[in-house]
C-alpha positions as CSV (number, residue, x, y, z in Angstrom):
1,X,216.4,41.9,-16.9
2,X,216.8,44.8,-15.1
3,X,214.7,48.3,-14.7
4,X,217.6,50.7,-14.0
5,X,220.1,51.9,-15.8
6,X,222.4,51.0,-13.2
7,X,222.1,48.7,-10.5
8,X,220.5,49.2,-7.0
9,X,222.5,49.2,-4.0
10,X,222.5,45.5,-2.8
11,X,221.1,44.1,-6.2
12,X,222.3,40.5,-7.0
13,X,220.7,38.4,-10.1
14,X,218.5,35.1,-8.9
15,X,218.6,32.3,-10.6
16,X,216.4,28.9,-10.7
17,X,218.2,28.2,-7.5
18,X,217.3,30.9,-5.6
19,X,215.4,30.4,-2.4
20,X,212.5,33.2,-3.6
21,X,212.2,31.3,-7.4
22,X,211.7,27.7,-5.4
23,X,209.0,29.1,-3.0
24,X,207.0,30.7,-6.3
25,X,207.4,27.3,-7.8
26,X,206.3,25.3,-5.0
27,X,203.4,27.6,-4.0
28,X,201.5,29.9,-6.5
29,X,200.0,28.6,-9.9
30,X,197.9,30.1,-12.3
31,X,195.4,32.5,-11.5
32,X,193.3,31.4,-14.8
33,X,193.8,28.0,-15.2
34,X,195.7,27.0,-12.1
35,X,198.8,25.3,-13.9
36,X,201.7,25.2,-11.7
37,X,205.2,27.4,-12.6
38,X,208.4,25.8,-13.4
39,X,211.6,27.9,-12.8
40,X,211.9,28.8,-16.5
41,X,208.6,30.4,-16.4
42,X,209.7,33.1,-13.8
43,X,211.6,35.9,-14.2
44,X,212.9,38.6,-11.6
45,X,212.5,41.9,-13.1
46,X,213.5,44.1,-10.2
47,X,214.9,44.1,-6.8
48,X,215.3,47.1,-4.6
49,X,216.0,46.2,-1.0
50,X,213.2,43.8,0.4
51,X,211.1,44.4,-2.9
52,X,210.9,42.3,-5.7
53,X,209.1,42.7,-8.8
54,X,208.5,39.0,-10.6
55,X,206.7,38.1,-13.7
56,X,205.2,35.0,-14.2
57,X,204.5,33.0,-17.4
58,X,201.8,30.5,-17.3
59,X,203.1,27.4,-19.6
60,X,199.4,26.2,-20.2
61,X,197.3,29.2,-21.2
62,X,200.0,32.1,-21.3
63,X,198.2,34.6,-18.9
64,X,201.0,36.6,-17.8
65,X,201.4,38.1,-14.5
66,X,202.9,40.4,-12.0
67,X,203.9,39.7,-8.5
68,X,205.5,42.3,-5.7
69,X,207.2,40.6,-3.2
70,X,208.3,41.7,0.1
71,X,211.0,39.7,1.4
72,X,213.3,40.0,4.3
73,X,215.7,38.3,6.6
74,X,213.8,39.5,9.6
75,X,212.1,37.1,11.9
76,X,209.1,35.9,12.2
77,X,206.4,37.8,14.2
78,X,205.7,36.5,17.3
79,X,202.9,34.1,17.9
80,X,200.6,35.1,20.0
81,X,198.6,32.3,22.1
82,X,196.2,31.6,25.5
83,X,197.9,28.3,25.9
84,X,200.9,28.3,28.0
85,X,203.8,26.3,27.3
86,X,203.5,23.4,28.6
87,X,199.7,23.3,26.4
88,X,201.8,24.3,23.3
89,X,204.2,21.4,23.9
90,X,201.5,19.1,24.0
91,X,199.9,19.6,20.6
92,X,203.5,19.8,19.1
93,X,203.9,15.8,18.4
94,X,200.1,15.9,17.4
95,X,199.5,14.8,13.5
96,X,197.8,17.7,11.7
97,X,194.3,17.8,11.3
98,X,193.1,16.3,7.6
99,X,190.4,17.3,5.8
100,X,189.0,13.4,7.3
101,X,189.0,14.4,10.8
102,X,186.8,18.0,9.4
103,X,184.4,15.7,7.8
104,X,184.1,13.0,10.5
105,X,183.8,15.9,13.0
106,X,180.9,17.3,10.6
107,X,179.0,14.1,10.5
108,X,179.5,14.0,14.3
109,X,178.1,17.1,15.1
110,X,175.0,16.5,12.4
111,X,174.1,13.6,14.1
112,X,174.2,15.0,17.7
113,X,171.1,15.4,19.6
114,X,173.0,17.4,22.5
115,X,173.3,20.5,23.4
116,X,176.8,22.1,23.2
117,X,177.7,22.4,27.1
118,X,176.7,18.5,26.9
119,X,179.2,17.6,24.1
120,X,182.0,19.7,26.3
121,X,181.4,18.0,29.1
122,X,181.5,14.5,27.5
123,X,184.9,15.6,26.3
124,X,186.4,16.1,30.2
């Protein structure tokens, strides 16, 4: 469905296989009940330049919502970090921090009787 009488320049209809639809299916859930969407629940209403107007209809509770998405082919922003290249590389192969890792540290710190300086000195 297109809100314009004629297609805006660069408009290309998107189907269920479009990266935008697949991204929404994989990452967005209903704001009311949390149900995941399928490609059939997502309608691209319009698109002009980088801006997309999308309607979502929850298959579970029937809630409808509009999404305004800005989609670009631009380079991702540069990561700003205090780490140098060697330090960044040393973390690259480590597994991601899990919920259990955070809980383990929470337990450790809750029971830790020393001060923060002592804790960091012990890590060296």
